[in-house]
DSSP file (Angstrom, degrees, kcal/mol; ACC not computed):
  #  RESIDUE AA STRUCTURE BP1 BP2  ACC     N-H-->O    O-->H-N    N-H-->O    O-->H-N    TCO  KAPPA ALPHA  PHI   PSI    X-CA   Y-CA   Z-CA
    1    1 A M              0   0    0      0, 0.0     2,-0.4     0, 0.0     9,-0.1   0.000 360.0 360.0 360.0 130.4    0.0    0.0    0.0
    2    2 A T        -     0   0    0      8,-0.1     7,-1.7     7,-0.0     2,-0.4  -0.779 360.0-130.7 -99.8 146.7    1.3    3.4   -0.9
    3    3 A K  E     -A    8   0A   0     -2,-0.4     2,-0.4     5,-0.2     5,-0.2  -0.813  19.9-176.8-100.8 135.5    0.6    6.4    1.2
    4    4 A H  E >  S-A    7   0A   0      3,-2.9     3,-1.8    -2,-0.4     2,-0.5  -0.857  72.0 -57.7-123.7  91.4   -0.7    9.7   -0.3
    5    5 A G  T 3  S-     0   0    0     -2,-0.4     0, 0.0     1,-0.3     0, 0.0  -0.612 119.2 -21.5  70.9-123.0   -0.9   12.0    2.7
    6    6 A L  T 3  S+     0   0    0     -2,-0.5     2,-0.3    -3,-0.1    -1,-0.3   0.454 120.6  97.0 -96.1  -2.1   -3.2   10.3    5.1
    7    7 A H  E <   -A    4   0A   0     -3,-1.8    -3,-2.9     0, 0.0     2,-0.5  -0.707  56.8-159.0 -94.2 136.7   -4.8    8.2    2.5
    8    8 A Q  E     -A    3   0A   0     -2,-0.3    -5,-0.2    -5,-0.2     2,-0.1  -0.961  17.2-129.3-114.5 131.4   -3.8    4.6    1.7
    9    9 A D        -     0   0    0     -7,-1.7     2,-0.3    -2,-0.5    -7,-0.0  -0.471  24.9-120.4 -73.2 147.6   -4.5    2.9   -1.6
   10   10 A H        -     0   0    0     -2,-0.1     2,-0.1    -9,-0.1    -1,-0.1  -0.654  25.3-118.2 -87.2 145.5   -6.2   -0.5   -1.4
   11   11 A T     >  -     0   0    0     -2,-0.3     4,-2.1     1,-0.1     5,-0.2  -0.427  22.5-115.6 -76.2 158.3   -4.4   -3.5   -3.0
   12   12 A Q  H  > S+     0   0    0      1,-0.2     4,-2.5     2,-0.2     5,-0.2   0.872 117.1  56.8 -62.0 -36.0   -6.1   -5.3   -5.8
   13   13 A A  H  > S+     0   0    0      1,-0.2     4,-2.5     2,-0.2    -1,-0.2   0.901 106.8  48.9 -62.3 -41.1   -6.4   -8.4   -3.6
   14   14 A W  H  > S+     0   0    0      2,-0.2     4,-2.5     1,-0.2    -2,-0.2   0.924 110.9  49.8 -64.4 -44.5   -8.3   -6.4   -1.0
   15   15 A V  H  X S+     0   0    0     -4,-2.1     4,-2.2     2,-0.2    -2,-0.2   0.928 113.2  46.4 -59.5 -46.9  -10.7   -5.0   -3.6
   16   16 A I  H  X S+     0   0    0     -4,-2.5     4,-2.7     1,-0.2     5,-0.2   0.908 112.0  51.4 -62.8 -42.4  -11.3   -8.5   -5.0
   17   17 A Q  H  X S+     0   0    0     -4,-2.5     4,-2.4     1,-0.2    -2,-0.2   0.904 110.6  47.8 -63.6 -41.6  -11.8  -10.0   -1.5
   18   18 A T  H  X S+     0   0    0     -4,-2.5     4,-2.1     2,-0.2    -1,-0.2   0.906 113.6  46.9 -68.4 -40.2  -14.3   -7.3   -0.5
   19   19 A W  H  X S+     0   0    0     -4,-2.2     4,-2.9     2,-0.2     5,-0.2   0.920 113.5  48.4 -66.2 -42.7  -16.4   -7.7   -3.7
   20   20 A L  H  X S+     0   0    0     -4,-2.7     4,-2.9     1,-0.2     5,-0.3   0.909 111.1  50.9 -63.3 -40.9  -16.3  -11.5   -3.5
   21   21 A S  H  X S+     0   0    0     -4,-2.4     4,-2.3    -5,-0.2     5,-0.2   0.918 112.7  46.1 -61.0 -43.6  -17.4  -11.3    0.1
   22   22 A F  H  X S+     0   0    0     -4,-2.1     4,-2.5     2,-0.2     5,-0.3   0.949 115.2  45.8 -63.2 -50.6  -20.3   -9.0   -0.8
   23   23 A I  H  X S+     0   0    0     -4,-2.9     4,-2.7     1,-0.2     5,-0.2   0.918 115.0  47.2 -61.3 -46.4  -21.4  -11.1   -3.7
   24   24 A L  H  X S+     0   0    0     -4,-2.9     4,-2.8    -5,-0.2     5,-0.2   0.901 113.2  47.7 -63.9 -41.9  -21.2  -14.4   -1.8
   25   25 A S  H  X S+     0   0    0     -4,-2.3     4,-2.1    -5,-0.3    -2,-0.2   0.936 116.7  41.6 -68.0 -45.3  -23.0  -13.0    1.3
   26   26 A V  H  X S+     0   0    0     -4,-2.5     4,-2.4    -5,-0.2    -2,-0.2   0.913 117.6  49.1 -67.8 -40.0  -25.9  -11.5   -0.7
   27   27 A G  H  X S+     0   0    0     -4,-2.7     4,-2.7    -5,-0.3     5,-0.2   0.933 112.3  46.5 -63.8 -47.1  -26.0  -14.5   -3.1
   28   28 A A  H  X S+     0   0    0     -4,-2.8     4,-2.4    -5,-0.2    -1,-0.2   0.897 114.1  48.0 -64.2 -40.8  -26.1  -17.0   -0.2
   29   29 A T  H  X S+     0   0    0     -4,-2.1     4,-2.3    -5,-0.2    -1,-0.2   0.915 112.0  50.2 -65.9 -41.8  -28.7  -15.1    1.6
   30   30 A S  H  X S+     0   0    0     -4,-2.4     4,-2.6     2,-0.2    -2,-0.2   0.930 111.6  47.5 -61.2 -46.7  -30.9  -14.8   -1.5
   31   31 A I  H  X S+     0   0    0     -4,-2.7     4,-2.1     1,-0.2    -1,-0.2   0.916 111.0  52.4 -61.8 -42.4  -30.6  -18.5   -2.2
   32   32 A G  H  < S+     0   0    0     -4,-2.4     4,-0.3    -5,-0.2    -1,-0.2   0.901 110.3  47.9 -60.4 -40.2  -31.5  -19.2    1.4
   33   33 A I  H >< S+     0   0    0     -4,-2.3     3,-1.3     1,-0.2    -2,-0.2   0.928 110.2  52.0 -64.4 -45.6  -34.6  -17.0    1.1
   34   34 A L  H 3< S+     0   0    0     -4,-2.6    -2,-0.2     1,-0.3    -1,-0.2   0.864 112.5  45.5 -60.5 -36.7  -35.7  -18.6   -2.2
   35   35 A Y  T 3< S+     0   0    0     -4,-2.1    -1,-0.3    -5,-0.2    -2,-0.2   0.358  81.7 122.7 -92.6   6.5  -35.5  -22.1   -0.7
   36   36 A L  S <  S-     0   0    0     -3,-1.3     2,-2.0    -4,-0.3     7,-0.1  -0.431  71.2-122.4 -64.7 141.2  -37.3  -21.4    2.5
   37   37 A P  S    S+     0   0    0      0, 0.0     2,-0.3     0, 0.0    -1,-0.1  -0.363  77.6 101.1 -83.7  61.5  -40.3  -23.6    3.0
   38   38 A V  S    S-     0   0    0     -2,-2.0     5,-0.0     1,-0.1    -2,-0.0  -0.835  80.1 -74.0-134.8 171.8  -42.7  -20.6    3.3
   39   39 A D    >>  -     0   0    0     -2,-0.3     4,-1.8     1,-0.1     3,-0.5  -0.221  44.8-111.1 -64.7 157.9  -45.2  -18.8    1.1
   40   40 A N  H 3> S+     0   0    0      1,-0.2     4,-2.8     2,-0.2     5,-0.2   0.813 116.0  60.0 -62.6 -31.4  -43.9  -16.5   -1.7
   41   41 A W  H 3> S+     0   0    0      2,-0.2     4,-2.1     1,-0.2    -1,-0.2   0.870 105.5  49.0 -66.7 -33.4  -45.2  -13.4    0.1
   42   42 A V  H <> S+     0   0    0     -3,-0.5     4,-2.4     2,-0.2    -2,-0.2   0.905 111.8  49.1 -68.9 -41.5  -42.9  -14.2    3.0
   43   43 A K  H  X S+     0   0    0     -4,-1.8     4,-2.6     2,-0.2    -2,-0.2   0.906 111.5  50.0 -62.3 -41.5  -40.0  -14.7    0.6
   44   44 A G  H  X S+     0   0    0     -4,-2.8     4,-2.7     2,-0.2    -2,-0.2   0.912 109.9  50.0 -62.5 -43.0  -40.8  -11.4   -1.0
   45   45 A Y  H  X S+     0   0    0     -4,-2.1     4,-2.2     2,-0.2    -2,-0.2   0.918 112.8  46.2 -62.2 -44.7  -40.9   -9.7    2.3
   46   46 A M  H  X S+     0   0    0     -4,-2.4     4,-2.1     2,-0.2    -1,-0.2   0.883 111.3  52.7 -66.8 -37.8  -37.5  -11.1    3.3
   47   47 A G  H  X S+     0   0    0     -4,-2.6     4,-2.5     2,-0.2    -2,-0.2   0.910 108.9  49.4 -62.7 -42.6  -36.0  -10.3   -0.1
   48   48 A M  H  X S+     0   0    0     -4,-2.7     4,-3.0     1,-0.2     5,-0.3   0.908 109.4  52.9 -61.8 -40.7  -37.2   -6.6    0.3
   49   49 A G  H  X S+     0   0    0     -4,-2.2     4,-2.2     2,-0.2    -2,-0.2   0.900 109.3  48.9 -60.2 -40.8  -35.6   -6.6    3.8
   50   50 A L  H  X S+     0   0    0     -4,-2.1     4,-2.4     2,-0.2    -2,-0.2   0.940 112.5  47.3 -63.4 -47.6  -32.3   -7.8    2.3
   51   51 A V  H  X S+     0   0    0     -4,-2.5     4,-2.6     1,-0.2    -2,-0.2   0.925 114.2  46.5 -61.6 -45.7  -32.4   -5.2   -0.4
   52   52 A F  H  X S+     0   0    0     -4,-3.0     4,-2.7     1,-0.2     5,-0.2   0.878 111.4  52.6 -66.8 -36.1  -33.2   -2.4    2.0
   53   53 A T  H  X S+     0   0    0     -4,-2.2     4,-1.9    -5,-0.3    -2,-0.2   0.929 111.6  45.2 -63.6 -44.8  -30.5   -3.6    4.4
   54   54 A V  H  X S+     0   0    0     -4,-2.4     4,-2.2     2,-0.2    -2,-0.2   0.933 114.8  49.1 -62.9 -45.8  -27.9   -3.5    1.7
   55   55 A G  H  X S+     0   0    0     -4,-2.6     4,-2.2     1,-0.2    -2,-0.2   0.905 112.5  46.1 -62.1 -43.6  -29.1   -0.1    0.5
   56   56 A S  H  X S+     0   0    0     -4,-2.7     4,-2.6     2,-0.2    -1,-0.2   0.828 110.1  54.8 -70.8 -30.2  -29.1    1.4    4.0
   57   57 A T  H  X S+     0   0    0     -4,-1.9     4,-2.5    -5,-0.2    -2,-0.2   0.908 109.1  47.5 -66.1 -41.9  -25.7   -0.1    4.7
   58   58 A I  H  X S+     0   0    0     -4,-2.2     4,-2.5     2,-0.2    -2,-0.2   0.930 113.1  48.8 -64.3 -44.8  -24.3    1.6    1.6
   59   59 A S  H  X S+     0   0    0     -4,-2.2     4,-2.5     1,-0.2    -2,-0.2   0.919 112.3  48.4 -61.4 -44.0  -25.9    4.9    2.5
   60   60 A L  H  X S+     0   0    0     -4,-2.6     4,-2.6     2,-0.2    -1,-0.2   0.924 111.5  49.6 -62.0 -44.5  -24.5    4.7    6.1
   61   61 A T  H  X S+     0   0    0     -4,-2.5     4,-2.3     1,-0.2    -2,-0.2   0.916 112.1  47.7 -62.1 -43.6  -21.0    3.9    4.8
   62   62 A K  H  X S+     0   0    0     -4,-2.5     4,-2.8     2,-0.2    -1,-0.2   0.910 112.0  49.9 -63.4 -42.3  -21.1    6.8    2.4
   63   63 A T  H  X S+     0   0    0     -4,-2.5     4,-2.4     2,-0.2    -2,-0.2   0.917 111.2  48.8 -62.8 -42.8  -22.3    9.2    5.0
   64   64 A Q  H  X S+     0   0    0     -4,-2.6     4,-2.3     2,-0.2    -1,-0.2   0.915 113.0  47.9 -62.3 -42.9  -19.6    8.1    7.5
   65   65 A R  H  X S+     0   0    0     -4,-2.3     4,-2.7     2,-0.2    -2,-0.2   0.917 111.6  49.6 -65.3 -44.5  -17.0    8.5    4.8
   66   66 A D  H  X S+     0   0    0     -4,-2.8     4,-2.4     2,-0.2    -2,-0.2   0.899 111.0  50.0 -61.7 -40.8  -18.3   12.0    3.8
   67   67 A T  H  X S+     0   0    0     -4,-2.4     4,-2.2     2,-0.2    -2,-0.2   0.919 111.6  48.4 -62.7 -44.6  -18.3   13.0    7.5
   68   68 A Y  H  X S+     0   0    0     -4,-2.3     4,-2.3     2,-0.2    -2,-0.2   0.919 112.0  48.5 -61.0 -45.3  -14.7   11.8    7.9
   69   69 A E  H  X S+     0   0    0     -4,-2.7     4,-2.5     1,-0.2    -2,-0.2   0.902 111.0  51.0 -63.1 -41.5  -13.6   13.6    4.7
   70   70 A A  H  X S+     0   0    0     -4,-2.4     4,-2.6     2,-0.2    -1,-0.2   0.907 111.2  47.6 -64.1 -42.1  -15.3   16.8    5.8
   71   71 A K  H  X S+     0   0    0     -4,-2.2     4,-2.4     2,-0.2    -1,-0.2   0.882 111.3  51.3 -64.9 -37.8  -13.6   16.7    9.3
   72   72 A K  H  X S+     0   0    0     -4,-2.3     4,-2.2     2,-0.2    -2,-0.2   0.918 111.6  47.1 -66.1 -42.5  -10.2   16.0    7.6
   73   73 A L  H  X S+     0   0    0     -4,-2.5     4,-2.5     2,-0.2    -2,-0.2   0.921 112.2  49.7 -63.9 -44.8  -10.7   19.0    5.3
   74   74 A T  H  X S+     0   0    0     -4,-2.6     4,-2.4     1,-0.2    -2,-0.2   0.900 110.2  51.3 -61.2 -40.8  -11.7   21.2    8.2
   75   75 A S  H  X S+     0   0    0     -4,-2.4     4,-2.5     2,-0.2    -1,-0.2   0.908 109.4  49.8 -63.4 -42.4   -8.7   20.1   10.2
   76   76 A R  H  X S+     0   0    0     -4,-2.2     4,-2.5     2,-0.2    -2,-0.2   0.911 110.9  49.8 -62.6 -42.0   -6.4   20.9    7.2
   77   77 A L  H  X S+     0   0    0     -4,-2.5     4,-2.1     2,-0.2    -2,-0.2   0.906 111.4  48.6 -63.6 -41.5   -7.9   24.4    6.9
   78   78 A D  H  X S+     0   0    0     -4,-2.4     4,-2.3     2,-0.2    -2,-0.2   0.908 111.3  50.5 -64.9 -41.8   -7.5   25.0   10.6
   79   79 A D  H  X S+     0   0    0     -4,-2.5     4,-2.5     1,-0.2    -2,-0.2   0.897 109.7  50.7 -62.0 -41.1   -3.9   23.8   10.4
   80   80 A A  H  X S+     0   0    0     -4,-2.5     4,-2.2     2,-0.2    -1,-0.2   0.893 109.5  50.7 -64.0 -39.9   -3.2   26.1    7.5
   81   81 A K  H  X S+     0   0    0     -4,-2.1     4,-2.5     2,-0.2    -2,-0.2   0.921 111.3  47.8 -63.4 -44.1   -4.7   29.1    9.4
   82   82 A V  H  X S+     0   0    0     -4,-2.3     4,-2.8     1,-0.2     5,-0.2   0.923 111.1  51.1 -63.9 -43.6   -2.5   28.3   12.4
   83   83 A E  H  X S+     0   0    0     -4,-2.5     4,-2.5     1,-0.2    -1,-0.2   0.898 110.7  49.5 -60.0 -39.4    0.6   28.0   10.1
   84   84 A K  H  X S+     0   0    0     -4,-2.2     4,-2.4     2,-0.2    -2,-0.2   0.920 111.5  47.7 -66.1 -43.9   -0.2   31.4    8.6
   85   85 A I  H  X S+     0   0    0     -4,-2.5     4,-2.7     2,-0.2    -2,-0.2   0.925 113.7  47.9 -63.2 -44.1   -0.7   33.1   11.9
   86   86 A L  H  X S+     0   0    0     -4,-2.8     4,-3.0     2,-0.2     5,-0.2   0.909 111.5  50.0 -63.1 -41.5    2.6   31.6   13.2
   87   87 A A  H  X S+     0   0    0     -4,-2.5     4,-2.2    -5,-0.2    -1,-0.2   0.910 113.0  46.1 -64.1 -42.0    4.4   32.6   10.0
   88   88 A E  H  X S+     0   0    0     -4,-2.4     4,-2.2     2,-0.2    -2,-0.2   0.908 113.7  49.6 -64.9 -42.6    3.1   36.2   10.3
   89   89 A H  H  X S+     0   0    0     -4,-2.7     4,-1.7     1,-0.2    -2,-0.2   0.934 113.0  45.8 -62.6 -46.8    4.0   36.2   14.0
   90   90 A N  H  X S+     0   0    0     -4,-3.0     4,-0.6     1,-0.2    -1,-0.2   0.873 111.4  53.0 -64.8 -36.7    7.5   35.0   13.3
   91   91 A H  H >< S+     0   0    0     -4,-2.2     3,-0.6    -5,-0.2    -1,-0.2   0.890 109.6  48.3 -66.5 -39.4    8.0   37.4   10.5
   92   92 A L  H 3< S+     0   0    0     -4,-2.2    -1,-0.2     1,-0.2    -2,-0.2   0.821 109.3  53.9 -70.6 -30.8    7.0   40.4   12.7
   93   93 A N  H 3<        0   0    0     -4,-1.7    -1,-0.2     1,-0.2    -2,-0.2   0.578 360.0 360.0 -81.0  -9.5    9.4   39.3   15.5
   94   94 A L    <<        0   0    0     -4,-0.6    -1,-0.2    -3,-0.6    -2,-0.1   0.498 360.0 360.0 -80.0 360.0   12.4   39.1   13.2
């Protein structure tokens, strides 16, 4: 993994592993729902639950990432302001 500031790039193996994990878990759960010995309306309800759970998980993850990025940007701006004030202060004291 190479570092770019505070950001680390993901390896290709990690990306493949996460996609496979997602596909296998959703696929296995979907197959399990299809083969349940219940009426189709129960299967449909469980399928909708699976879809909404995956969708809300993606939304939550994106929101968490956006919040993290915003805090990181705010922190960088605050650091830049402090650096500017210190540079001006040091320049005036010379």
